[in-house]
PDB file with SEQRES, HELIX, SHEET and CRYST1 records, atoms N, CA, C and O in Angstrom:
SEQRES   1 A   53  UNK UNK UNK UNK UNK UNK UNK UNK UNK UNK UNK UNK UNK          
SEQRES   2 A   53  UNK UNK UNK UNK UNK UNK UNK UNK UNK UNK UNK UNK UNK          
SEQRES   3 A   53  UNK UNK UNK UNK UNK UNK UNK UNK UNK UNK UNK UNK UNK          
SEQRES   4 A   53  UNK UNK UNK UNK UNK UNK UNK UNK UNK UNK UNK UNK UNK          
SEQRES   5 A   53  UNK                                                          
HELIX    1 AA1 UNK A    2  UNK A   11  1                                  10    
HELIX    2 AA2 UNK A   30  UNK A   40  1                                  11    
SHEET    1 AA1 2 UNK A  17  UNK A  18  0                                        
SHEET    2 AA1 2 UNK A  44  UNK A  45  1                                        
CRYST1    1.000    1.000    1.000  90.00  90.00  90.00 P 1           1          
ATOM      1  N   UNK A   1       5.351   8.310  -3.564  1.00  0.00           N  
ATOM      2  CA  UNK A   1       4.530   7.475  -2.738  1.00  0.00           C  
ATOM      3  C   UNK A   1       5.403   6.634  -1.807  1.00  0.00           C  
ATOM      4  O   UNK A   1       5.050   6.426  -0.647  1.00  0.00           O  
ATOM      5  N   UNK A   2       6.519   6.160  -2.300  1.00  0.00           N  
ATOM      6  CA  UNK A   2       7.389   5.317  -1.467  1.00  0.00           C  
ATOM      7  C   UNK A   2       7.885   6.090  -0.247  1.00  0.00           C  
ATOM      8  O   UNK A   2       7.987   5.525   0.842  1.00  0.00           O  
ATOM      9  N   UNK A   3       8.192   7.371  -0.418  1.00  0.00           N  
ATOM     10  CA  UNK A   3       8.644   8.188   0.705  1.00  0.00           C  
ATOM     11  C   UNK A   3       7.576   8.338   1.775  1.00  0.00           C  
ATOM     12  O   UNK A   3       7.871   8.244   2.966  1.00  0.00           O  
ATOM     13  N   UNK A   4       6.349   8.567   1.362  1.00  0.00           N  
ATOM     14  CA  UNK A   4       5.237   8.708   2.313  1.00  0.00           C  
ATOM     15  C   UNK A   4       5.005   7.398   3.054  1.00  0.00           C  
ATOM     16  O   UNK A   4       4.831   7.397   4.273  1.00  0.00           O  
ATOM     17  N   UNK A   5       5.001   6.289   2.332  1.00  0.00           N  
ATOM     18  CA  UNK A   5       4.775   5.000   2.976  1.00  0.00           C  
ATOM     19  C   UNK A   5       5.896   4.648   3.953  1.00  0.00           C  
ATOM     20  O   UNK A   5       5.636   4.102   5.025  1.00  0.00           O  
ATOM     21  N   UNK A   6       7.127   4.953   3.592  1.00  0.00           N  
ATOM     22  CA  UNK A   6       8.258   4.693   4.479  1.00  0.00           C  
ATOM     23  C   UNK A   6       8.145   5.544   5.745  1.00  0.00           C  
ATOM     24  O   UNK A   6       8.411   5.059   6.845  1.00  0.00           O  
ATOM     25  N   UNK A   7       7.755   6.801   5.593  1.00  0.00           N  
ATOM     26  CA  UNK A   7       7.568   7.687   6.749  1.00  0.00           C  
ATOM     27  C   UNK A   7       6.482   7.148   7.668  1.00  0.00           C  
ATOM     28  O   UNK A   7       6.677   7.072   8.881  1.00  0.00           O  
ATOM     29  N   UNK A   8       5.339   6.772   7.103  1.00  0.00           N  
ATOM     30  CA  UNK A   8       4.242   6.236   7.916  1.00  0.00           C  
ATOM     31  C   UNK A   8       4.635   4.945   8.611  1.00  0.00           C  
ATOM     32  O   UNK A   8       4.272   4.716   9.765  1.00  0.00           O  
ATOM     33  N   UNK A   9       5.372   4.109   7.911  1.00  0.00           N  
ATOM     34  CA  UNK A   9       5.813   2.844   8.502  1.00  0.00           C  
ATOM     35  C   UNK A   9       6.702   3.104   9.713  1.00  0.00           C  
ATOM     36  O   UNK A   9       6.633   2.370  10.698  1.00  0.00           O  
ATOM     37  N   UNK A  10       7.538   4.146   9.649  1.00  0.00           N  
ATOM     38  CA  UNK A  10       8.407   4.504  10.758  1.00  0.00           C  
ATOM     39  C   UNK A  10       7.643   5.018  11.965  1.00  0.00           C  
ATOM     40  O   UNK A  10       8.118   4.888  13.093  1.00  0.00           O  
ATOM     41  N   UNK A  11       6.470   5.599  11.754  1.00  0.00           N  
ATOM     42  CA  UNK A  11       5.654   6.090  12.864  1.00  0.00           C  
ATOM     43  C   UNK A  11       4.979   4.957  13.629  1.00  0.00           C  
ATOM     44  O   UNK A  11       4.572   5.131  14.778  1.00  0.00           O  
ATOM     45  N   UNK A  12       4.865   3.811  12.994  1.00  0.00           N  
ATOM     46  CA  UNK A  12       4.236   2.626  13.577  1.00  0.00           C  
ATOM     47  C   UNK A  12       2.805   2.871  14.062  1.00  0.00           C  
ATOM     48  O   UNK A  12       2.485   2.562  15.209  1.00  0.00           O  
ATOM     49  N   UNK A  13       1.949   3.416  13.211  1.00  0.00           N  
ATOM     50  CA  UNK A  13       0.556   3.635  13.617  1.00  0.00           C  
ATOM     51  C   UNK A  13      -0.161   2.302  13.781  1.00  0.00           C  
ATOM     52  O   UNK A  13       0.202   1.310  13.149  1.00  0.00           O  
ATOM     53  N   UNK A  14      -1.164   2.286  14.622  1.00  0.00           N  
ATOM     54  CA  UNK A  14      -1.931   1.054  14.874  1.00  0.00           C  
ATOM     55  C   UNK A  14      -3.408   1.268  14.563  1.00  0.00           C  
ATOM     56  O   UNK A  14      -3.888   2.400  14.517  1.00  0.00           O  
ATOM     57  N   UNK A  15      -4.110   0.178  14.355  1.00  0.00           N  
ATOM     58  CA  UNK A  15      -5.555   0.176  14.116  1.00  0.00           C  
ATOM     59  C   UNK A  15      -5.961   1.041  12.929  1.00  0.00           C  
ATOM     60  O   UNK A  15      -6.917   1.811  13.018  1.00  0.00           O  
ATOM     61  N   UNK A  16      -5.249   0.918  11.835  1.00  0.00           N  
ATOM     62  CA  UNK A  16      -5.565   1.687  10.632  1.00  0.00           C  
ATOM     63  C   UNK A  16      -6.396   0.861   9.662  1.00  0.00           C  
ATOM     64  O   UNK A  16      -6.241  -0.355   9.551  1.00  0.00           O  
ATOM     65  N   UNK A  17      -7.263   1.546   8.979  1.00  0.00           N  
ATOM     66  CA  UNK A  17      -7.980   0.964   7.858  1.00  0.00           C  
ATOM     67  C   UNK A  17      -7.558   1.765   6.636  1.00  0.00           C  
ATOM     68  O   UNK A  17      -7.386   2.981   6.724  1.00  0.00           O  
ATOM     69  N   UNK A  18      -7.392   1.111   5.518  1.00  0.00           N  
ATOM     70  CA  UNK A  18      -6.921   1.841   4.351  1.00  0.00           C  
ATOM     71  C   UNK A  18      -7.383   1.224   3.054  1.00  0.00           C  
ATOM     72  O   UNK A  18      -7.975   0.146   3.001  1.00  0.00           O  
ATOM     73  N   UNK A  19      -7.086   1.951   2.039  1.00  0.00           N  
ATOM     74  CA  UNK A  19      -7.350   1.501   0.678  1.00  0.00           C  
ATOM     75  C   UNK A  19      -6.219   2.026  -0.185  1.00  0.00           C  
ATOM     76  O   UNK A  19      -5.758   3.149   0.024  1.00  0.00           O  
ATOM     77  N   UNK A  20      -5.772   1.260  -1.129  1.00  0.00           N  
ATOM     78  CA  UNK A  20      -4.641   1.685  -1.938  1.00  0.00           C  
ATOM     79  C   UNK A  20      -5.095   2.032  -3.340  1.00  0.00           C  
ATOM     80  O   UNK A  20      -6.045   1.475  -3.890  1.00  0.00           O  
ATOM     81  N   UNK A  21      -4.367   2.975  -3.874  1.00  0.00           N  
ATOM     82  CA  UNK A  21      -4.646   3.428  -5.219  1.00  0.00           C  
ATOM     83  C   UNK A  21      -3.310   3.694  -5.883  1.00  0.00           C  
ATOM     84  O   UNK A  21      -2.485   4.431  -5.345  1.00  0.00           O  
ATOM     85  N   UNK A  22      -3.096   3.118  -7.010  1.00  0.00           N  
ATOM     86  CA  UNK A  22      -1.829   3.326  -7.698  1.00  0.00           C  
ATOM     87  C   UNK A  22      -1.969   2.958  -9.154  1.00  0.00           C  
ATOM     88  O   UNK A  22      -2.990   2.423  -9.587  1.00  0.00           O  
ATOM     89  N   UNK A  23      -0.942   3.249  -9.888  1.00  0.00           N  
ATOM     90  CA  UNK A  23      -0.946   2.888 -11.297  1.00  0.00           C  
ATOM     91  C   UNK A  23       0.196   1.908 -11.549  1.00  0.00           C  
ATOM     92  O   UNK A  23       1.117   1.783 -10.742  1.00  0.00           O  
ATOM     93  N   UNK A  24       0.118   1.239 -12.650  1.00  0.00           N  
ATOM     94  CA  UNK A  24       1.135   0.254 -12.974  1.00  0.00           C  
ATOM     95  C   UNK A  24       2.475   0.893 -13.294  1.00  0.00           C  
ATOM     96  O   UNK A  24       3.519   0.318 -12.986  1.00  0.00           O  
ATOM     97  N   UNK A  25       2.467   2.053 -13.898  1.00  0.00           N  
ATOM     98  CA  UNK A  25       3.732   2.652 -14.308  1.00  0.00           C  
ATOM     99  C   UNK A  25       4.384   1.813 -15.392  1.00  0.00           C  
ATOM    100  O   UNK A  25       3.698   1.115 -16.138  1.00  0.00           O  
ATOM    101  N   UNK A  26       5.668   1.875 -15.479  1.00  0.00           N  
ATOM    102  CA  UNK A  26       6.375   1.136 -16.524  1.00  0.00           C  
ATOM    103  C   UNK A  26       6.536  -0.337 -16.208  1.00  0.00           C  
ATOM    104  O   UNK A  26       6.379  -1.191 -17.080  1.00  0.00           O  
ATOM    105  N   UNK A  27       6.851  -0.629 -14.956  1.00  0.00           N  
ATOM    106  CA  UNK A  27       7.172  -2.017 -14.619  1.00  0.00           C  
ATOM    107  C   UNK A  27       5.960  -2.833 -14.184  1.00  0.00           C  
ATOM    108  O   UNK A  27       6.010  -4.062 -14.236  1.00  0.00           O  
ATOM    109  N   UNK A  28       4.874  -2.194 -13.759  1.00  0.00           N  
ATOM    110  CA  UNK A  28       3.681  -2.918 -13.342  1.00  0.00           C  
ATOM    111  C   UNK A  28       3.722  -3.467 -11.936  1.00  0.00           C  
ATOM    112  O   UNK A  28       2.823  -4.214 -11.550  1.00  0.00           O  
ATOM    113  N   UNK A  29       4.729  -3.126 -11.158  1.00  0.00           N  
ATOM    114  CA  UNK A  29       4.851  -3.710  -9.821  1.00  0.00           C  
ATOM    115  C   UNK A  29       4.329  -2.825  -8.702  1.00  0.00           C  
ATOM    116  O   UNK A  29       4.334  -3.249  -7.546  1.00  0.00           O  
ATOM    117  N   UNK A  30       3.878  -1.612  -9.000  1.00  0.00           N  
ATOM    118  CA  UNK A  30       3.444  -0.672  -7.965  1.00  0.00           C  
ATOM    119  C   UNK A  30       2.335  -1.229  -7.069  1.00  0.00           C  
ATOM    120  O   UNK A  30       2.458  -1.130  -5.848  1.00  0.00           O  
ATOM    121  N   UNK A  31       1.260  -1.809  -7.608  1.00  0.00           N  
ATOM    122  CA  UNK A  31       0.204  -2.313  -6.717  1.00  0.00           C  
ATOM    123  C   UNK A  31       0.708  -3.365  -5.727  1.00  0.00           C  
ATOM    124  O   UNK A  31       0.311  -3.360  -4.562  1.00  0.00           O  
ATOM    125  N   UNK A  32       1.561  -4.246  -6.175  1.00  0.00           N  
ATOM    126  CA  UNK A  32       2.088  -5.282  -5.280  1.00  0.00           C  
ATOM    127  C   UNK A  32       3.009  -4.693  -4.209  1.00  0.00           C  
ATOM    128  O   UNK A  32       2.990  -5.138  -3.061  1.00  0.00           O  
ATOM    129  N   UNK A  33       3.804  -3.709  -4.576  1.00  0.00           N  
ATOM    130  CA  UNK A  33       4.708  -3.085  -3.611  1.00  0.00           C  
ATOM    131  C   UNK A  33       3.928  -2.309  -2.557  1.00  0.00           C  
ATOM    132  O   UNK A  33       4.252  -2.375  -1.372  1.00  0.00           O  
ATOM    133  N   UNK A  34       2.900  -1.573  -2.983  1.00  0.00           N  
ATOM    134  CA  UNK A  34       2.066  -0.842  -2.027  1.00  0.00           C  
ATOM    135  C   UNK A  34       1.355  -1.826  -1.117  1.00  0.00           C  
ATOM    136  O   UNK A  34       1.258  -1.596   0.088  1.00  0.00           O  
ATOM    137  N   UNK A  35       0.858  -2.916  -1.678  1.00  0.00           N  
ATOM    138  CA  UNK A  35       0.197  -3.941  -0.882  1.00  0.00           C  
ATOM    139  C   UNK A  35       1.157  -4.512   0.160  1.00  0.00           C  
ATOM    140  O   UNK A  35       0.753  -4.768   1.294  1.00  0.00           O  
ATOM    141  N   UNK A  36       2.412  -4.711  -0.207  1.00  0.00           N  
ATOM    142  CA  UNK A  36       3.415  -5.224   0.720  1.00  0.00           C  
ATOM    143  C   UNK A  36       3.685  -4.254   1.867  1.00  0.00           C  
ATOM    144  O   UNK A  36       3.799  -4.673   3.019  1.00  0.00           O  
ATOM    145  N   UNK A  37       3.787  -2.960   1.559  1.00  0.00           N  
ATOM    146  CA  UNK A  37       3.982  -1.951   2.599  1.00  0.00           C  
ATOM    147  C   UNK A  37       2.829  -1.968   3.589  1.00  0.00           C  
ATOM    148  O   UNK A  37       3.041  -1.964   4.801  1.00  0.00           O  
ATOM    149  N   UNK A  38       1.605  -1.989   3.067  1.00  0.00           N  
ATOM    150  CA  UNK A  38       0.433  -1.959   3.940  1.00  0.00           C  
ATOM    151  C   UNK A  38       0.325  -3.229   4.771  1.00  0.00           C  
ATOM    152  O   UNK A  38      -0.093  -3.175   5.927  1.00  0.00           O  
ATOM    153  N   UNK A  39       0.691  -4.358   4.207  1.00  0.00           N  
ATOM    154  CA  UNK A  39       0.684  -5.611   4.963  1.00  0.00           C  
ATOM    155  C   UNK A  39       1.717  -5.566   6.087  1.00  0.00           C  
ATOM    156  O   UNK A  39       1.441  -6.029   7.194  1.00  0.00           O  
ATOM    157  N   UNK A  40       2.898  -5.017   5.819  1.00  0.00           N  
ATOM    158  CA  UNK A  40       3.928  -4.874   6.849  1.00  0.00           C  
ATOM    159  C   UNK A  40       3.463  -3.972   7.988  1.00  0.00           C  
ATOM    160  O   UNK A  40       3.822  -4.189   9.145  1.00  0.00           O  
ATOM    161  N   UNK A  41       2.665  -2.958   7.656  1.00  0.00           N  
ATOM    162  CA  UNK A  41       2.169  -2.020   8.651  1.00  0.00           C  
ATOM    163  C   UNK A  41       0.894  -2.527   9.337  1.00  0.00           C  
ATOM    164  O   UNK A  41       0.362  -1.864  10.228  1.00  0.00           O  
ATOM    165  N   UNK A  42       0.411  -3.694   8.923  1.00  0.00           N  
ATOM    166  CA  UNK A  42      -0.802  -4.311   9.463  1.00  0.00           C  
ATOM    167  C   UNK A  42      -2.020  -3.412   9.305  1.00  0.00           C  
ATOM    168  O   UNK A  42      -2.837  -3.281  10.217  1.00  0.00           O  
ATOM    169  N   UNK A  43      -2.126  -2.792   8.128  1.00  0.00           N  
ATOM    170  CA  UNK A  43      -3.271  -1.943   7.818  1.00  0.00           C  
ATOM    171  C   UNK A  43      -4.404  -2.834   7.340  1.00  0.00           C  
ATOM    172  O   UNK A  43      -4.223  -3.646   6.433  1.00  0.00           O  
ATOM    173  N   UNK A  44      -5.578  -2.682   7.953  1.00  0.00           N  
ATOM    174  CA  UNK A  44      -6.754  -3.406   7.501  1.00  0.00           C  
ATOM    175  C   UNK A  44      -7.233  -2.799   6.195  1.00  0.00           C  
ATOM    176  O   UNK A  44      -7.401  -1.583   6.109  1.00  0.00           O  
ATOM    177  N   UNK A  45      -7.454  -3.608   5.189  1.00  0.00           N  
ATOM    178  CA  UNK A  45      -7.819  -3.100   3.871  1.00  0.00           C  
ATOM    179  C   UNK A  45      -9.329  -3.174   3.672  1.00  0.00           C  
ATOM    180  O   UNK A  45      -9.971  -4.170   4.008  1.00  0.00           O  
ATOM    181  N   UNK A  46      -9.878  -2.096   3.117  1.00  0.00           N  
ATOM    182  CA  UNK A  46     -11.309  -1.993   2.901  1.00  0.00           C  
ATOM    183  C   UNK A  46     -11.761  -2.921   1.782  1.00  0.00           C  
ATOM    184  O   UNK A  46     -12.835  -3.518   1.865  1.00  0.00           O  
ATOM    185  N   UNK A  47     -10.955  -3.045   0.746  1.00  0.00           N  
ATOM    186  CA  UNK A  47     -11.293  -3.906  -0.391  1.00  0.00           C  
ATOM    187  C   UNK A  47     -10.070  -4.702  -0.801  1.00  0.00           C  
ATOM    188  O   UNK A  47      -8.935  -4.328  -0.506  1.00  0.00           O  
ATOM    189  N   UNK A  48     -10.319  -5.792  -1.476  1.00  0.00           N  
ATOM    190  CA  UNK A  48      -9.222  -6.616  -1.992  1.00  0.00           C  
ATOM    191  C   UNK A  48      -8.537  -5.896  -3.155  1.00  0.00           C  
ATOM    192  O   UNK A  48      -9.130  -5.029  -3.796  1.00  0.00           O  
ATOM    193  N   UNK A  49      -7.299  -6.261  -3.414  1.00  0.00           N  
ATOM    194  CA  UNK A  49      -6.520  -5.674  -4.506  1.00  0.00           C  
ATOM    195  C   UNK A  49      -7.148  -6.068  -5.839  1.00  0.00           C  
ATOM    196  O   UNK A  49      -7.415  -7.243  -6.093  1.00  0.00           O  
ATOM    197  N   UNK A  50      -7.376  -5.082  -6.671  1.00  0.00           N  
ATOM    198  CA  UNK A  50      -7.915  -5.309  -8.012  1.00  0.00           C  
ATOM    199  C   UNK A  50      -6.891  -4.788  -9.003  1.00  0.00           C  
ATOM    200  O   UNK A  50      -6.460  -3.639  -8.913  1.00  0.00           O  
ATOM    201  N   UNK A  51      -6.503  -5.624  -9.938  1.00  0.00           N  
ATOM    202  CA  UNK A  51      -5.576  -5.212 -10.984  1.00  0.00           C  
ATOM    203  C   UNK A  51      -6.319  -5.231 -12.312  1.00  0.00           C  
ATOM    204  O   UNK A  51      -6.984  -6.210 -12.653  1.00  0.00           O  
ATOM    205  N   UNK A  52      -6.199  -4.150 -13.044  1.00  0.00           N  
ATOM    206  CA  UNK A  52      -6.822  -4.072 -14.357  1.00  0.00           C  
ATOM    207  C   UNK A  52      -5.801  -3.550 -15.358  1.00  0.00           C  
ATOM    208  O   UNK A  52      -5.012  -2.659 -15.044  1.00  0.00           O  
ATOM    209  N   UNK A  53      -5.818  -4.096 -16.535  1.00  0.00           N  
ATOM    210  CA  UNK A  53      -4.906  -3.636 -17.575  1.00  0.00           C  
ATOM    211  C   UNK A  53      -5.666  -2.948 -18.653  1.00  0.00           C  
ATOM    212  O   UNK A  53      -5.074  -2.484 -19.627  1.00  0.00           O  
TER     213      UNK A  53                                                      
END                                                                             
């Protein structure tokens, strides 16, 4: 996922709407990291981040 997000960030797309989907994995930081990538790319988010354990 990090490779895809880095590639998209390099393309500098504009006026995007998105939604993120990820799992916690071992460290639990994936949702926050994906959220950071999308914020850097100025992607409008359809829903707020929801974390569930």
